[in-house]
Biotite code that builds the C-alpha atoms (Angstrom):
import biotite.structure as struc

atoms = struc.array([
    struc.Atom([120.642, 95.922, 94.959], chain_id="A", res_id=1, res_name="GLY", atom_name="CA", element="C"),
    struc.Atom([119.024, 93.423, 92.696], chain_id="A", res_id=2, res_name="ARG", atom_name="CA", element="C"),
    struc.Atom([120.840, 94.722, 89.464], chain_id="A", res_id=3, res_name="LYS", atom_name="CA", element="C"),
    struc.Atom([124.148, 94.552, 91.170], chain_id="A", res_id=4, res_name="ARG", atom_name="CA", element="C"),
    struc.Atom([123.564, 90.917, 92.425], chain_id="A", res_id=5, res_name="ALA", atom_name="CA", element="C"),
    struc.Atom([122.581, 89.744, 89.019], chain_id="A", res_id=6, res_name="TYR", atom_name="CA", element="C"),
    struc.Atom([125.662, 91.555, 87.542], chain_id="A", res_id=7, res_name="ASP", atom_name="CA", element="C"),
    struc.Atom([128.058, 89.857, 90.039], chain_id="A", res_id=8, res_name="GLN", atom_name="CA", element="C"),
    struc.Atom([126.326, 86.504, 89.565], chain_id="A", res_id=9, res_name="PHE", atom_name="CA", element="C"),
    struc.Atom([126.860, 86.763, 85.703], chain_id="A", res_id=10, res_name="ALA", atom_name="CA", element="C"),
    struc.Atom([130.472, 87.773, 86.021], chain_id="A", res_id=11, res_name="GLN", atom_name="CA", element="C"),
    struc.Atom([131.019, 84.892, 88.361], chain_id="A", res_id=12, res_name="ALA", atom_name="CA", element="C"),
    struc.Atom([129.650, 82.509, 85.889], chain_id="A", res_id=13, res_name="LEU", atom_name="CA", element="C"),
    struc.Atom([132.079, 84.021, 83.229], chain_id="A", res_id=14, res_name="LYS", atom_name="CA", element="C"),
    struc.Atom([134.925, 83.533, 85.597], chain_id="A", res_id=15, res_name="ASP", atom_name="CA", element="C"),
    struc.Atom([133.974, 79.760, 85.795], chain_id="A", res_id=16, res_name="ASP", atom_name="CA", element="C"),
    struc.Atom([132.626, 79.794, 89.244], chain_id="A", res_id=17, res_name="ALA", atom_name="CA", element="C"),
    struc.Atom([130.945, 76.406, 89.476], chain_id="A", res_id=18, res_name="SER", atom_name="CA", element="C"),
    struc.Atom([129.290, 76.976, 92.969], chain_id="A", res_id=19, res_name="ASP", atom_name="CA", element="C"),
    struc.Atom([127.403, 80.333, 92.417], chain_id="A", res_id=20, res_name="VAL", atom_name="CA", element="C"),
    struc.Atom([123.748, 80.927, 92.780], chain_id="A", res_id=21, res_name="TRP", atom_name="CA", element="C"),
    struc.Atom([121.491, 83.970, 92.580], chain_id="A", res_id=22, res_name="LEU", atom_name="CA", element="C"),
    struc.Atom([119.022, 84.035, 95.412], chain_id="A", res_id=23, res_name="LEU", atom_name="CA", element="C"),
    struc.Atom([116.779, 87.023, 95.252], chain_id="A", res_id=24, res_name="VAL", atom_name="CA", element="C"),
    struc.Atom([113.016, 87.823, 95.969], chain_id="A", res_id=25, res_name="ASP", atom_name="CA", element="C"),
    struc.Atom([110.677, 87.331, 93.043], chain_id="A", res_id=26, res_name="ALA", atom_name="CA", element="C"),
    struc.Atom([108.999, 90.543, 93.788], chain_id="A", res_id=27, res_name="GLU", atom_name="CA", element="C"),
    struc.Atom([105.900, 89.399, 92.321], chain_id="A", res_id=28, res_name="SER", atom_name="CA", element="C"),
    struc.Atom([103.955, 86.069, 92.240], chain_id="A", res_id=29, res_name="LEU", atom_name="CA", element="C"),
    struc.Atom([105.514, 83.172, 90.207], chain_id="A", res_id=30, res_name="VAL", atom_name="CA", element="C"),
    struc.Atom([104.321, 79.655, 89.544], chain_id="A", res_id=31, res_name="ALA", atom_name="CA", element="C"),
    struc.Atom([104.744, 77.607, 92.537], chain_id="A", res_id=32, res_name="SER", atom_name="CA", element="C"),
    struc.Atom([104.370, 74.132, 91.023], chain_id="A", res_id=33, res_name="ARG", atom_name="CA", element="C"),
    struc.Atom([106.618, 72.547, 88.343], chain_id="A", res_id=34, res_name="PRO", atom_name="CA", element="C"),
    struc.Atom([107.689, 73.189, 85.819], chain_id="A", res_id=35, res_name="PRO", atom_name="CA", element="C"),
    struc.Atom([109.787, 75.995, 87.445], chain_id="A", res_id=36, res_name="PHE", atom_name="CA", element="C"),
    struc.Atom([110.922, 78.648, 84.916], chain_id="A", res_id=37, res_name="ASP", atom_name="CA", element="C"),
    struc.Atom([112.611, 81.404, 87.008], chain_id="A", res_id=38, res_name="PRO", atom_name="CA", element="C"),
    struc.Atom([114.570, 82.820, 84.162], chain_id="A", res_id=39, res_name="TRP", atom_name="CA", element="C"),
    struc.Atom([111.339, 83.581, 82.226], chain_id="A", res_id=40, res_name="ALA", atom_name="CA", element="C"),
    struc.Atom([109.916, 85.302, 85.316], chain_id="A", res_id=41, res_name="HIS", atom_name="CA", element="C"),
    struc.Atom([112.948, 87.612, 85.691], chain_id="A", res_id=42, res_name="VAL", atom_name="CA", element="C"),
    struc.Atom([113.246, 88.270, 82.013], chain_id="A", res_id=43, res_name="LEU", atom_name="CA", element="C"),
    struc.Atom([109.572, 89.261, 81.807], chain_id="A", res_id=44, res_name="ALA", atom_name="CA", element="C"),
    struc.Atom([109.508, 91.376, 85.129], chain_id="A", res_id=45, res_name="ARG", atom_name="CA", element="C"),
    struc.Atom([109.642, 95.064, 84.746], chain_id="A", res_id=46, res_name="GLN", atom_name="CA", element="C"),
    struc.Atom([112.648, 96.350, 86.416], chain_id="A", res_id=47, res_name="GLY", atom_name="CA", element="C"),
    struc.Atom([114.720, 93.216, 85.813], chain_id="A", res_id=48, res_name="ASP", atom_name="CA", element="C"),
    struc.Atom([114.449, 92.002, 82.277], chain_id="A", res_id=49, res_name="GLN", atom_name="CA", element="C"),
    struc.Atom([117.487, 89.686, 83.099], chain_id="A", res_id=50, res_name="TRP", atom_name="CA", element="C"),
    struc.Atom([118.589, 87.444, 80.412], chain_id="A", res_id=51, res_name="VAL", atom_name="CA", element="C"),
    struc.Atom([119.825, 83.938, 81.438], chain_id="A", res_id=52, res_name="GLN", atom_name="CA", element="C"),
    struc.Atom([123.526, 83.704, 81.202], chain_id="A", res_id=53, res_name="PRO", atom_name="CA", element="C"),
    struc.Atom([124.642, 80.963, 78.541], chain_id="A", res_id=54, res_name="PRO", atom_name="CA", element="C"),
    struc.Atom([126.172, 78.813, 81.150], chain_id="A", res_id=55, res_name="THR", atom_name="CA", element="C"),
    struc.Atom([123.436, 79.223, 83.741], chain_id="A", res_id=56, res_name="ALA", atom_name="CA", element="C"),
    struc.Atom([120.876, 76.541, 84.524], chain_id="A", res_id=57, res_name="THR", atom_name="CA", element="C"),
    struc.Atom([117.506, 76.984, 86.012], chain_id="A", res_id=58, res_name="ASP", atom_name="CA", element="C"),
    struc.Atom([118.916, 75.841, 89.291], chain_id="A", res_id=59, res_name="GLU", atom_name="CA", element="C"),
    struc.Atom([121.341, 78.811, 89.236], chain_id="A", res_id=60, res_name="HIS", atom_name="CA", element="C"),
    struc.Atom([118.273, 81.076, 89.942], chain_id="A", res_id=61, res_name="LEU", atom_name="CA", element="C"),
    struc.Atom([116.569, 80.899, 93.200], chain_id="A", res_id=62, res_name="GLN", atom_name="CA", element="C"),
    struc.Atom([113.619, 82.657, 94.619], chain_id="A", res_id=63, res_name="PHE", atom_name="CA", element="C"),
    struc.Atom([112.752, 83.545, 98.238], chain_id="A", res_id=64, res_name="MET", atom_name="CA", element="C"),
    struc.Atom([109.129, 83.286, 97.098], chain_id="A", res_id=65, res_name="ALA", atom_name="CA", element="C"),
    struc.Atom([107.433, 86.786, 96.498], chain_id="A", res_id=66, res_name="VAL", atom_name="CA", element="C"),
    struc.Atom([109.632, 88.337, 99.169], chain_id="A", res_id=67, res_name="CYS", atom_name="CA", element="C"),
    struc.Atom([112.016, 87.219, 102.002], chain_id="A", res_id=68, res_name="MET", atom_name="CA", element="C"),
    struc.Atom([109.239, 87.967, 104.563], chain_id="A", res_id=69, res_name="GLU", atom_name="CA", element="C"),
    struc.Atom([107.291, 85.070, 103.133], chain_id="A", res_id=70, res_name="THR", atom_name="CA", element="C"),
    struc.Atom([109.896, 82.883, 104.627], chain_id="A", res_id=71, res_name="TRP", atom_name="CA", element="C"),
    struc.Atom([109.268, 84.482, 107.996], chain_id="A", res_id=72, res_name="LEU", atom_name="CA", element="C"),
    struc.Atom([105.438, 83.879, 107.721], chain_id="A", res_id=73, res_name="LEU", atom_name="CA", element="C"),
    struc.Atom([106.140, 80.231, 107.158], chain_id="A", res_id=74, res_name="SER", atom_name="CA", element="C"),
    struc.Atom([107.404, 79.773, 110.707], chain_id="A", res_id=75, res_name="ASP", atom_name="CA", element="C"),
    struc.Atom([105.020, 81.364, 113.385], chain_id="A", res_id=76, res_name="HIS", atom_name="CA", element="C"),
    struc.Atom([107.292, 79.904, 116.269], chain_id="A", res_id=77, res_name="ASP", atom_name="CA", element="C"),
    struc.Atom([110.210, 82.026, 114.799], chain_id="A", res_id=78, res_name="ALA", atom_name="CA", element="C"),
    struc.Atom([108.057, 85.104, 114.834], chain_id="A", res_id=79, res_name="LEU", atom_name="CA", element="C"),
    struc.Atom([107.010, 84.407, 118.378], chain_id="A", res_id=80, res_name="LYS", atom_name="CA", element="C"),
    struc.Atom([110.498, 84.087, 119.640], chain_id="A", res_id=81, res_name="LYS", atom_name="CA", element="C"),
    struc.Atom([111.464, 87.455, 118.275], chain_id="A", res_id=82, res_name="VAL", atom_name="CA", element="C"),
    struc.Atom([108.157, 89.257, 118.896], chain_id="A", res_id=83, res_name="PHE", atom_name="CA", element="C"),
    struc.Atom([106.984, 87.539, 122.006], chain_id="A", res_id=84, res_name="GLY", atom_name="CA", element="C"),
    struc.Atom([103.468, 86.339, 123.325], chain_id="A", res_id=85, res_name="PRO", atom_name="CA", element="C"),
    struc.Atom([101.772, 89.420, 122.251], chain_id="A", res_id=86, res_name="LYS", atom_name="CA", element="C"),
    struc.Atom([102.186, 88.556, 118.539], chain_id="A", res_id=87, res_name="LEU", atom_name="CA", element="C"),
    struc.Atom([98.787, 88.734, 117.013], chain_id="A", res_id=88, res_name="ASP", atom_name="CA", element="C"),
    struc.Atom([98.803, 85.556, 114.885], chain_id="A", res_id=89, res_name="ALA", atom_name="CA", element="C"),
    struc.Atom([95.208, 86.194, 113.872], chain_id="A", res_id=90, res_name="THR", atom_name="CA", element="C"),
    struc.Atom([96.544, 88.895, 111.463], chain_id="A", res_id=91, res_name="LYS", atom_name="CA", element="C"),
    struc.Atom([98.808, 86.553, 109.698], chain_id="A", res_id=92, res_name="LEU", atom_name="CA", element="C"),
    struc.Atom([97.688, 84.901, 106.394], chain_id="A", res_id=93, res_name="PRO", atom_name="CA", element="C"),
    struc.Atom([95.620, 81.890, 107.177], chain_id="A", res_id=94, res_name="ALA", atom_name="CA", element="C"),
    struc.Atom([97.194, 78.526, 106.879], chain_id="A", res_id=95, res_name="ALA", atom_name="CA", element="C"),
    struc.Atom([94.718, 77.234, 104.247], chain_id="A", res_id=96, res_name="ALA", atom_name="CA", element="C"),
    struc.Atom([95.989, 79.867, 101.726], chain_id="A", res_id=97, res_name="LYS", atom_name="CA", element="C"),
    struc.Atom([99.241, 78.937, 100.189], chain_id="A", res_id=98, res_name="PRO", atom_name="CA", element="C"),
    struc.Atom([101.860, 81.653, 101.444], chain_id="A", res_id=99, res_name="LEU", atom_name="CA", element="C"),
    struc.Atom([103.408, 81.706, 97.811], chain_id="A", res_id=100, res_name="GLU", atom_name="CA", element="C"),
    struc.Atom([100.085, 83.051, 96.521], chain_id="A", res_id=101, res_name="SER", atom_name="CA", element="C"),
    struc.Atom([100.062, 86.062, 98.874], chain_id="A", res_id=102, res_name="VAL", atom_name="CA", element="C"),
    struc.Atom([101.056, 89.225, 97.276], chain_id="A", res_id=103, res_name="GLU", atom_name="CA", element="C"),
    struc.Atom([104.111, 91.211, 98.613], chain_id="A", res_id=104, res_name="LYS", atom_name="CA", element="C"),
    struc.Atom([102.039, 94.148, 100.053], chain_id="A", res_id=105, res_name="GLU", atom_name="CA", element="C"),
    struc.Atom([99.837, 91.766, 101.931], chain_id="A", res_id=106, res_name="GLN", atom_name="CA", element="C"),
    struc.Atom([102.797, 90.056, 103.278], chain_id="A", res_id=107, res_name="VAL", atom_name="CA", element="C"),
    struc.Atom([104.263, 93.263, 104.838], chain_id="A", res_id=108, res_name="TYR", atom_name="CA", element="C"),
    struc.Atom([100.801, 94.477, 106.057], chain_id="A", res_id=109, res_name="LYS", atom_name="CA", element="C"),
    struc.Atom([100.180, 91.203, 107.791], chain_id="A", res_id=110, res_name="ALA", atom_name="CA", element="C"),
    struc.Atom([103.588, 91.355, 109.587], chain_id="A", res_id=111, res_name="LEU", atom_name="CA", element="C"),
    struc.Atom([103.076, 94.874, 110.550], chain_id="A", res_id=112, res_name="GLN", atom_name="CA", element="C"),
    struc.Atom([99.615, 94.307, 111.675], chain_id="A", res_id=113, res_name="ASP", atom_name="CA", element="C"),
    struc.Atom([100.574, 91.089, 113.738], chain_id="A", res_id=114, res_name="ALA", atom_name="CA", element="C"),
    struc.Atom([103.564, 92.818, 115.395], chain_id="A", res_id=115, res_name="THR", atom_name="CA", element="C"),
    struc.Atom([102.127, 96.272, 116.280], chain_id="A", res_id=116, res_name="LYS", atom_name="CA", element="C"),
    struc.Atom([101.087, 95.269, 119.798], chain_id="A", res_id=117, res_name="PRO", atom_name="CA", element="C"),
    struc.Atom([104.421, 93.661, 120.816], chain_id="A", res_id=118, res_name="THR", atom_name="CA", element="C"),
    struc.Atom([107.072, 95.006, 122.883], chain_id="A", res_id=119, res_name="PRO", atom_name="CA", element="C"),
    struc.Atom([109.551, 94.654, 119.901], chain_id="A", res_id=120, res_name="ALA", atom_name="CA", element="C"),
    struc.Atom([107.382, 96.965, 117.980], chain_id="A", res_id=121, res_name="GLY", atom_name="CA", element="C"),
    struc.Atom([106.006, 96.842, 114.442], chain_id="A", res_id=122, res_name="GLU", atom_name="CA", element="C"),
    struc.Atom([107.903, 94.794, 111.993], chain_id="A", res_id=123, res_name="TYR", atom_name="CA", element="C"),
    struc.Atom([110.564, 96.633, 110.179], chain_id="A", res_id=124, res_name="GLY", atom_name="CA", element="C"),
    struc.Atom([112.833, 94.894, 107.750], chain_id="A", res_id=125, res_name="LYS", atom_name="CA", element="C"),
    struc.Atom([116.061, 96.581, 108.865], chain_id="A", res_id=126, res_name="GLY", atom_name="CA", element="C"),
    struc.Atom([115.113, 96.170, 112.610], chain_id="A", res_id=127, res_name="LYS", atom_name="CA", element="C"),
    struc.Atom([113.598, 92.494, 112.597], chain_id="A", res_id=128, res_name="HIS", atom_name="CA", element="C"),
    struc.Atom([114.175, 90.516, 109.395], chain_id="A", res_id=129, res_name="ALA", atom_name="CA", element="C"),
    struc.Atom([117.656, 88.980, 110.324], chain_id="A", res_id=130, res_name="VAL", atom_name="CA", element="C"),
    struc.Atom([116.494, 88.240, 113.860], chain_id="A", res_id=131, res_name="LYS", atom_name="CA", element="C"),
    struc.Atom([113.419, 86.152, 112.709], chain_id="A", res_id=132, res_name="VAL", atom_name="CA", element="C"),
    struc.Atom([115.218, 84.672, 109.731], chain_id="A", res_id=133, res_name="LEU", atom_name="CA", element="C"),
    struc.Atom([117.843, 83.237, 112.057], chain_id="A", res_id=134, res_name="ALA", atom_name="CA", element="C"),
    struc.Atom([115.101, 81.391, 113.899], chain_id="A", res_id=135, res_name="GLU", atom_name="CA", element="C"),
    struc.Atom([113.126, 80.048, 110.890], chain_id="A", res_id=136, res_name="VAL", atom_name="CA", element="C"),
    struc.Atom([113.427, 76.239, 110.766], chain_id="A", res_id=137, res_name="ARG", atom_name="CA", element="C"),
    struc.Atom([114.219, 74.452, 107.523], chain_id="A", res_id=138, res_name="PRO", atom_name="CA", element="C"),
    struc.Atom([111.162, 72.072, 108.096], chain_id="A", res_id=139, res_name="GLN", atom_name="CA", element="C"),
    struc.Atom([108.862, 75.277, 108.153], chain_id="A", res_id=140, res_name="ALA", atom_name="CA", element="C"),
    struc.Atom([110.556, 76.570, 104.840], chain_id="A", res_id=141, res_name="LEU", atom_name="CA", element="C"),
    struc.Atom([109.830, 73.320, 103.192], chain_id="A", res_id=142, res_name="ARG", atom_name="CA", element="C"),
    struc.Atom([106.134, 74.201, 103.123], chain_id="A", res_id=143, res_name="LYS", atom_name="CA", element="C"),
    struc.Atom([107.087, 76.769, 100.545], chain_id="A", res_id=144, res_name="LEU", atom_name="CA", element="C"),
    struc.Atom([107.806, 75.112, 97.120], chain_id="A", res_id=145, res_name="SER", atom_name="CA", element="C"),
    struc.Atom([110.535, 77.769, 96.248], chain_id="A", res_id=146, res_name="TRP", atom_name="CA", element="C"),
    struc.Atom([112.234, 77.482, 99.439], chain_id="A", res_id=147, res_name="ALA", atom_name="CA", element="C"),
    struc.Atom([112.118, 73.551, 99.282], chain_id="A", res_id=148, res_name="ALA", atom_name="CA", element="C"),
    struc.Atom([113.665, 73.794, 95.782], chain_id="A", res_id=149, res_name="ARG", atom_name="CA", element="C"),
    struc.Atom([116.457, 75.987, 97.198], chain_id="A", res_id=150, res_name="PHE", atom_name="CA", element="C"),
    struc.Atom([117.108, 73.752, 100.148], chain_id="A", res_id=151, res_name="LEU", atom_name="CA", element="C"),
    struc.Atom([117.154, 70.811, 97.747], chain_id="A", res_id=152, res_name="ASP", atom_name="CA", element="C"),
    struc.Atom([119.698, 72.498, 95.687], chain_id="A", res_id=153, res_name="ALA", atom_name="CA", element="C"),
    struc.Atom([121.876, 73.319, 98.508], chain_id="A", res_id=154, res_name="MET", atom_name="CA", element="C"),
    struc.Atom([121.802, 69.426, 99.401], chain_id="A", res_id=155, res_name="ARG", atom_name="CA", element="C"),
    struc.Atom([123.117, 68.613, 96.014], chain_id="A", res_id=156, res_name="THR", atom_name="CA", element="C"),
    struc.Atom([125.734, 71.102, 95.999], chain_id="A", res_id=157, res_name="MET", atom_name="CA", element="C"),
    struc.Atom([129.199, 69.641, 95.250], chain_id="A", res_id=158, res_name="PRO", atom_name="CA", element="C"),
])
């Protein structure tokens, strides 16, 4: 879970791991434009209240937007590869609305509604998430500022 991931991350930093990051769902809407302050978000978030470890930088904490499923919504082609032609893309958030401004509950509802008529069945995290994520293209993720930030950090990784 989240708390265990944070604890392992903090311990790795104490052990002088230089190539460790914490990649988590933000769980609620966060600022999608600079300046990014991910540590302020998790410190203020009920349920987390994570303190930034002394040696951690802002770059050490990365978000998958509100939830990982936002990444899935960024690439309709990936969704079509897994769910097929009966995917009802009209149920997905409009392209005009930034995906990072869509609440978690709306993301899940959109995926469930769009996938309901497909042979693969209604979207389920355990059943479909990894399959779709494996198909998501980095260029589609770059439409999301938090995902772009993560991809940029991966590029500069030693």
